[in-house]
C-alpha positions as CSV (number, residue, x, y, z in Angstrom):
1,X,162.3,97.7,150.8
2,X,160.1,98.2,153.6
3,X,157.6,100.7,152.3
4,X,157.3,102.9,149.7
5,X,154.7,106.3,149.8
6,X,153.8,109.0,152.5
7,X,156.3,108.4,155.6
8,X,155.8,111.1,157.8
9,X,154.4,108.9,160.3
10,X,157.1,106.3,159.7
11,X,160.6,105.6,161.9
12,X,164.1,105.5,161.2
13,X,167.2,104.7,162.8
14,X,167.9,107.7,159.7
15,X,166.4,110.0,157.7
16,X,168.0,111.3,154.5
17,X,166.4,115.2,153.1
18,X,166.3,113.8,150.1
19,X,165.0,117.4,148.7
20,X,165.8,118.3,145.0
21,X,166.8,114.6,144.4
22,X,166.1,111.5,142.6
23,X,165.8,108.8,144.0
24,X,166.5,105.8,141.7
25,X,166.6,101.7,142.4
26,X,170.4,100.6,142.0
27,X,172.1,100.8,138.4
28,X,172.7,97.3,136.8
29,X,175.3,96.9,134.2
30,X,174.9,94.1,132.0
31,X,178.2,94.1,130.5
32,X,181.1,94.0,132.1
33,X,184.9,92.1,132.6
34,X,185.8,91.8,136.2
35,X,187.4,88.8,136.7
36,X,191.1,90.0,136.5
37,X,190.5,92.8,139.2
38,X,186.9,92.1,141.6
39,X,189.4,90.2,143.9
40,X,191.8,93.0,144.1
41,X,189.1,96.1,144.4
42,X,186.4,94.2,146.0
43,X,185.4,97.5,146.9
44,X,184.2,97.9,142.9
45,X,184.8,102.2,143.5
46,X,184.5,103.2,140.4
47,X,181.1,101.3,139.7
48,X,179.2,102.2,142.9
49,X,180.8,106.1,142.3
50,X,178.7,105.8,139.4
51,X,175.3,104.6,140.7
52,X,176.1,100.5,140.0
53,X,175.2,98.4,143.2
54,X,174.7,95.3,140.3
55,X,177.3,93.6,137.7
56,X,177.2,91.2,135.1
57,X,180.4,89.5,134.1
58,X,181.4,86.8,132.3
59,X,180.8,88.6,129.0
60,X,182.3,88.5,125.4
61,X,182.9,84.6,125.5
62,X,185.2,84.9,128.5
63,X,184.5,83.8,132.3
64,X,186.2,82.5,134.8
65,X,186.1,78.3,134.0
66,X,184.9,77.0,137.8
67,X,182.2,79.5,138.6
68,X,181.1,77.7,142.0
69,X,184.9,78.3,142.9
70,X,185.0,81.9,141.8
71,X,182.0,82.7,143.5
72,X,182.9,81.0,146.6
73,X,186.5,83.1,147.2
74,X,184.3,86.3,146.1
75,X,181.5,85.2,149.4
76,X,184.7,84.9,151.4
77,X,186.1,88.2,149.9
78,X,183.2,90.0,150.3
79,X,181.6,92.7,147.7
80,X,180.7,96.3,147.7
81,X,178.7,95.5,144.7
82,X,175.8,92.8,143.6
83,X,177.7,90.4,140.7
84,X,176.2,88.0,138.5
85,X,178.3,85.8,135.8
86,X,178.0,84.2,132.7
87,X,179.4,81.2,131.1
88,X,181.7,82.1,128.1
89,X,181.9,80.1,124.8
90,X,185.7,80.9,124.4
91,X,186.4,79.6,127.9
92,X,184.2,76.1,127.4
93,X,185.8,76.3,124.3
94,X,189.5,76.4,125.0
95,X,188.9,73.9,127.8
96,X,187.8,71.2,125.3
97,X,189.7,72.6,122.3
98,X,192.4,74.3,123.1
99,X,193.2,77.2,120.4
100,X,192.4,74.8,117.0
101,X,190.4,76.4,114.1
102,X,188.2,73.9,113.4
103,X,184.9,72.7,114.0
104,X,183.7,71.2,117.2
105,X,183.8,67.3,116.3
106,X,180.1,65.9,118.2
107,X,181.8,64.5,121.5
108,X,183.6,67.7,121.8
109,X,180.1,69.7,121.9
110,X,179.4,67.3,124.1
111,X,182.0,68.1,126.9
112,X,181.0,72.0,126.3
113,X,177.7,71.5,126.6
114,X,178.8,69.6,130.1
115,X,180.7,72.3,131.1
116,X,178.0,75.2,130.0
117,X,175.4,72.8,132.0
118,X,177.6,72.7,135.0
119,X,178.7,76.6,134.7
120,X,174.5,76.9,134.9
121,X,173.9,74.6,138.1
122,X,176.8,76.8,139.9
123,X,175.3,80.0,139.3
124,X,175.3,81.0,135.5
125,X,172.2,83.6,134.5
126,X,173.3,83.1,130.6
127,X,175.5,81.9,128.3
128,X,178.0,84.3,126.4
129,X,179.9,84.5,123.4
130,X,182.9,86.3,121.8
131,X,183.0,85.7,118.0
132,X,185.6,87.9,117.1
133,X,188.4,86.5,119.6
134,X,190.4,83.4,119.8
135,X,189.1,80.3,119.8
136,X,185.2,81.5,119.2
137,X,186.0,82.6,116.2
138,X,186.6,79.5,114.9
139,X,183.2,78.3,115.6
140,X,180.6,77.6,113.1
141,X,177.1,78.3,113.6
142,X,175.3,74.8,114.7
143,X,177.6,74.7,117.7
144,X,177.0,77.8,119.4
145,X,173.3,77.2,119.0
146,X,174.2,73.7,120.5
147,X,175.6,75.0,123.4
148,X,172.9,77.9,124.0
149,X,170.7,75.1,124.3
150,X,172.5,73.6,127.5
151,X,172.3,77.1,128.7
152,X,168.3,77.7,127.7
153,X,167.2,74.7,129.9
154,X,168.0,76.8,133.0
155,X,166.3,79.8,131.3
156,X,169.6,81.9,130.8
157,X,169.8,84.6,128.4
158,X,172.3,84.4,125.1
159,X,174.3,87.7,125.5
160,X,176.2,87.8,121.8
161,X,179.6,89.8,120.9
162,X,178.4,89.3,117.5
163,X,180.7,88.4,114.4
164,X,181.1,91.8,113.6
165,X,179.7,95.5,114.3
166,X,180.4,97.4,111.0
167,X,180.3,95.9,107.3
168,X,178.6,92.5,108.5
169,X,176.8,93.6,111.2
170,X,173.4,92.2,109.4
171,X,174.3,89.0,109.5
172,X,175.6,89.1,112.6
173,X,172.7,90.0,114.0
174,X,170.7,87.6,112.3
175,X,173.1,84.2,113.5
176,X,172.5,85.8,116.9
177,X,169.0,86.2,116.8
178,X,168.2,83.1,115.4
179,X,170.8,81.4,117.8
180,X,168.3,82.8,120.5
181,X,165.4,81.9,118.5
182,X,166.0,78.2,117.8
183,X,167.8,77.5,121.8
184,X,164.9,79.5,123.0
185,X,165.8,82.2,125.1
186,X,166.3,86.0,125.5
187,X,169.2,87.6,123.9
188,X,171.2,90.6,124.4
189,X,173.3,92.0,121.7
190,X,176.7,93.4,123.6
191,X,177.9,96.6,123.1
192,X,175.9,97.4,120.2
193,X,177.7,99.7,117.7
194,X,178.5,100.6,114.1
195,X,182.5,99.8,114.4
196,X,183.4,100.6,110.5
197,X,183.7,104.2,109.1
198,X,182.8,103.3,105.7
199,X,179.4,101.7,107.3
200,X,178.8,105.0,109.4
201,X,175.0,106.1,109.9
202,X,174.1,102.7,109.3
203,X,172.7,102.2,112.6
204,X,168.6,102.3,112.1
205,X,169.0,99.7,109.5
206,X,170.5,97.6,112.3
207,X,168.1,98.7,115.0
208,X,165.4,97.8,112.0
209,X,166.2,93.5,112.0
210,X,166.8,93.9,115.5
211,X,162.7,94.8,115.9
212,X,161.6,92.7,112.7
213,X,163.3,89.9,114.8
214,X,161.1,91.3,118.1
215,X,158.2,91.5,116.1
216,X,158.5,87.6,115.3
217,X,158.4,86.4,118.5
218,X,162.0,86.5,119.4
219,X,163.3,88.9,122.6
220,X,166.1,90.7,121.8
221,X,167.4,94.3,122.9
222,X,170.4,95.7,123.3
223,X,173.5,97.7,125.0
224,X,175.3,100.3,124.3
225,X,178.0,102.4,126.6
226,X,177.6,106.1,125.7
227,X,180.9,107.0,123.7
228,X,182.4,107.0,120.3
229,X,185.4,104.8,121.5
230,X,185.7,100.6,121.9
231,X,188.1,99.1,123.4
232,X,189.7,95.8,123.2
233,X,192.9,93.5,122.9
234,X,195.5,94.3,120.4
235,X,195.4,91.0,118.6
236,X,192.0,92.0,116.9
237,X,193.8,93.7,114.4
238,X,195.5,90.3,113.1
239,X,193.6,88.2,111.1
240,X,192.0,85.1,113.5
241,X,193.7,82.5,111.4
242,X,196.9,84.0,112.8
243,X,196.2,83.9,116.3
244,X,195.3,79.7,115.8
245,X,197.0,77.9,117.9
246,X,197.8,80.5,121.0
247,X,200.5,82.9,121.5
248,X,203.2,81.0,121.3
249,X,202.0,79.8,118.0
250,X,201.0,83.2,117.1
251,X,204.4,84.4,117.5
252,X,206.1,82.5,115.9
253,X,204.0,83.5,112.8
254,X,205.1,86.7,113.3
255,X,208.8,85.8,113.7
256,X,209.0,83.6,110.1
257,X,209.2,86.3,107.4
258,X,206.9,84.2,104.7
259,X,203.9,83.9,107.6
260,X,204.6,87.5,108.4
261,X,204.3,89.0,104.9
262,X,201.1,87.4,104.2
263,X,199.7,88.4,107.9
264,X,200.9,91.8,106.9
265,X,199.2,91.9,103.3
266,X,195.9,91.4,105.7
267,X,196.2,93.8,107.8
268,X,197.0,96.5,105.2
269,X,193.6,94.9,103.2
270,X,191.6,95.1,106.4
271,X,192.6,98.3,107.3
272,X,191.5,99.6,103.7
273,X,188.1,97.7,104.4
274,X,187.8,99.9,107.5
275,X,188.2,103.1,105.4
276,X,191.1,103.8,107.1
277,X,195.3,104.0,106.1
278,X,196.7,104.5,109.5
279,X,196.7,102.6,112.9
280,X,196.5,106.2,114.2
281,X,193.0,104.9,115.5
282,X,194.6,102.3,117.6
283,X,195.3,104.0,121.2
284,X,197.2,101.9,123.7
285,X,195.5,102.0,127.4
286,X,197.3,99.5,129.8
287,X,200.9,97.9,129.1
288,X,203.0,97.2,131.9
289,X,206.5,96.5,130.5
290,X,206.4,99.9,129.1
291,X,203.8,103.3,131.0
292,X,205.3,105.8,128.1
293,X,203.3,104.0,125.9
294,X,199.9,104.1,127.4
295,X,197.5,106.9,126.8
296,X,199.5,107.2,122.8
297,X,198.2,105.7,119.3
298,X,200.7,102.8,116.9
299,X,201.5,106.1,115.1
300,X,203.4,107.7,117.6
301,X,204.8,104.8,119.3
302,X,206.2,104.0,116.1
303,X,208.0,107.0,116.1
304,X,209.0,106.2,119.7
305,X,211.1,103.9,118.5
306,X,212.8,105.8,115.6
307,X,211.0,105.2,112.5
308,X,209.0,106.8,110.1
309,X,205.3,106.5,110.7
310,X,205.0,104.4,107.9
311,X,202.2,101.6,107.6
312,X,204.7,98.7,107.2
313,X,206.6,100.5,110.2
314,X,203.0,100.6,112.3
315,X,203.1,97.2,111.3
316,X,206.2,96.2,112.8
317,X,205.1,98.0,116.0
318,X,202.0,95.8,116.2
319,X,204.0,92.9,116.2
320,X,206.6,93.6,118.3
321,X,203.8,95.1,120.9
322,X,202.6,91.5,120.3
323,X,204.9,90.2,122.6
324,X,203.1,90.9,125.7
325,X,199.6,91.9,123.8
326,X,198.2,95.7,125.4
327,X,194.6,96.3,126.1
328,X,193.3,99.3,123.2
329,X,191.0,101.9,122.6
330,X,190.1,102.1,119.2
331,X,188.3,105.5,117.8
332,X,186.0,104.0,115.5
333,X,182.5,105.1,115.9
334,X,180.4,108.0,115.0
335,X,178.5,110.5,117.0
336,X,175.5,109.7,115.3
337,X,174.8,106.1,115.3
338,X,176.1,106.3,119.2
339,X,172.6,108.6,119.6
340,X,170.0,106.6,117.3
341,X,171.3,103.4,119.2
342,X,170.8,105.2,122.8
343,X,167.2,106.4,121.5
344,X,165.9,102.8,120.8
345,X,163.9,101.9,123.6
346,X,165.0,99.0,123.8
347,X,169.1,99.5,124.6
348,X,170.3,99.0,128.0
349,X,173.0,100.8,129.0
350,X,176.5,98.4,129.9
351,X,179.6,100.0,130.4
352,X,181.4,96.7,129.0
353,X,184.5,98.0,131.1
354,X,186.1,96.8,134.6
355,X,186.7,97.3,138.3
356,X,189.9,99.8,138.1
357,X,192.6,99.8,140.2
358,X,192.6,104.1,140.4
359,X,195.7,105.9,139.1
360,X,196.5,102.1,137.2
361,X,197.1,102.5,133.0
362,X,194.7,104.8,131.1
363,X,191.4,102.8,130.3
364,X,188.4,103.4,128.8
365,X,186.7,106.2,130.9
366,X,183.8,104.0,130.1
367,X,185.0,102.1,133.7
368,X,184.5,105.5,135.7
369,X,181.4,107.4,134.1
370,X,179.2,105.5,131.8
371,X,175.9,105.9,134.0
372,X,176.6,109.5,134.8
373,X,177.3,110.6,130.6
374,X,174.3,109.4,129.5
375,X,172.3,111.5,132.8
376,X,174.8,114.2,132.3
377,X,174.9,114.5,128.2
378,X,172.3,113.0,127.2
379,X,169.7,113.4,129.4
380,X,170.5,117.2,131.0
381,X,172.4,118.4,128.0
382,X,171.2,117.0,124.4
383,X,168.0,115.9,125.5
384,X,168.2,112.5,123.2
385,X,166.2,110.6,125.9
386,X,164.7,111.4,129.3
387,X,165.4,111.1,132.5
388,X,163.3,108.0,133.1
389,X,163.6,106.4,130.8
390,X,167.5,106.8,130.9
391,X,166.8,105.3,134.8
392,X,164.7,102.5,133.1
393,X,167.4,100.9,130.4
394,X,170.0,101.3,133.6
395,X,167.5,99.4,136.1
396,X,164.2,97.1,135.2
397,X,164.7,96.6,131.9
398,X,168.1,94.7,131.9
399,X,166.6,93.4,135.4
400,X,164.1,91.5,133.2
401,X,166.3,90.5,130.7
402,X,168.4,88.6,133.5
403,X,166.2,87.6,135.3
404,X,167.0,89.8,138.8
405,X,163.1,89.4,139.9
406,X,163.5,91.0,143.4
407,X,165.9,94.3,141.9
408,X,165.4,97.0,139.5
409,X,162.5,98.8,140.8
410,X,161.8,101.1,143.7
411,X,158.7,99.2,144.9
412,X,157.8,97.4,148.9
413,X,159.4,93.8,148.8
414,X,162.1,94.5,146.5
415,X,165.9,94.6,147.6
416,X,167.2,98.0,148.9
417,X,169.6,98.6,145.7
418,X,168.9,102.1,145.3
419,X,170.7,105.3,144.4
420,X,170.4,109.4,145.6
421,X,171.6,111.7,143.2
422,X,170.5,115.4,141.8
423,X,170.1,115.4,138.2
424,X,170.8,118.8,137.8
425,X,174.7,118.1,139.3
426,X,175.2,114.3,138.1
427,X,178.3,114.3,136.4
428,X,181.0,112.0,134.7
429,X,184.9,113.7,134.6
430,X,186.4,110.3,133.4
431,X,188.2,111.1,130.1
432,X,190.8,109.6,127.7
433,X,193.2,111.9,129.1
434,X,192.4,111.6,132.1
435,X,190.3,108.1,132.8
436,X,190.9,107.8,136.6
437,X,187.9,110.3,138.2
438,X,185.0,109.1,139.6
439,X,181.5,110.7,138.5
440,X,180.1,113.0,140.7
441,X,176.3,113.8,142.0
442,X,175.9,110.8,143.6
443,X,174.5,111.7,147.2
444,X,174.0,107.8,147.9
445,X,174.3,104.2,147.5
446,X,173.2,101.4,148.9
447,X,173.3,97.5,148.3
448,X,171.0,95.2,150.0
449,X,169.9,98.5,152.6
450,X,173.5,99.4,153.3
451,X,175.8,102.6,152.7
452,X,178.1,101.9,150.1
453,X,178.9,105.1,149.2
454,X,177.7,108.5,150.6
455,X,179.0,112.4,149.5
456,X,180.9,111.8,147.0
457,X,183.4,108.6,148.7
458,X,182.5,104.8,149.4
459,X,182.6,104.0,152.4
460,X,183.9,100.1,152.3
461,X,180.6,98.6,153.1
462,X,180.5,95.1,152.0
463,X,177.2,94.3,151.2
464,X,177.2,93.1,148.0
465,X,175.5,89.3,146.8
466,X,176.3,87.1,144.1
467,X,173.4,86.7,141.7
468,X,172.7,83.2,140.7
469,X,170.5,82.2,138.2
470,X,167.9,79.7,138.3
471,X,170.4,76.3,137.5
472,X,172.1,77.2,140.8
473,X,168.8,76.3,142.5
474,X,167.9,73.3,140.3
475,X,171.8,72.2,141.4
476,X,170.9,72.4,145.1
477,X,167.5,70.7,144.6
478,X,169.6,67.9,142.8
479,X,172.1,67.6,145.9
480,X,169.3,67.3,148.3
């Protein structure tokens, strides 16, 4: 950004009429999962057309196992969007311990710390956990602290998909905050929500606990997507012990009558604990073996298979789908909590989505419409937060947390990541039924001073950069 202010005497190759428009810093999406698709769609159309100029990937404990090579490939390919990555706990634990359900031995902790340190020196901006996923779910707090400390030495952030987002969320928040406190690093609580209908409405308590830790000096912030449906894999409906040892071991258990009965009984109890009586809340988002299942819930798929939709039969359907587990969408939240969390000043915006191949599957609409939905639904229509505050949540707040010092503000000398939009017309279009629809109302999107989107379409320009963390500079200095 060369200048800000009265530019009537300035000269330029191009002048844009921005009357009745808002010019804002490009949006920073702090929570994405793009490892599997960014090289297929390097123009990141669904994000660029939602005003996003920077994405943070490697969340929920899952990242590339070799960030140096990952970044090298992306720089060779060229991206339209800036990209930063965390180093994932599940990734490093899988390398060292596989899917073993046990505490790590001291020498295994050291090996994992070395992998985290390497990830930070390769350019990771922090360390992430996904403590409901294997194999991270098998780790105790001491292990997480030890690995977080390895990232903290390089100025990293701790981003956590906590152990629980429902009935035990307070314990989960406390664990995450204490990890940050003991490691001496900022904490980002991922996709903050209340994910259990038995405790819907209790977000005031969870926000209160976050504030308690902030007052105690722990830099805790949260991120959120503005929807009441979540999305993750099918395996989360199974007990953690059933997944021990990896996919083949899990499938062997499902085929063993005695083990299958034990798993089935625990699934029924877990469903009751959520206040549910069926799996109709679980919708298939992506299932390449049978695209007809996409957009249908487990109850409907059970009927498609010619069975009565009893709970036992629904579980049988789940067991069969586990042969090639689909990506799912779960109706698990309430709007009261969504709004309350959005009102909280320390809530950043993160889609928890991915770069999408247009028309493939039935993904969660958050991959296409997160930022436009905040601006249209929660700013313009419901007036839950102001326009200025919404922009802060999408820009300067995440830039501060993740150390993007030259982004997140419209200020002279900052990187020219900019978005121009009409606040009266900006609108998300993606729905659960028709998710592959780009947001509208963004006139211009610039990444590092280059136009990557204009008038509702991408230009194909690849001006994005890899945003490496401070550890990369340490690594470069050591090599000199």
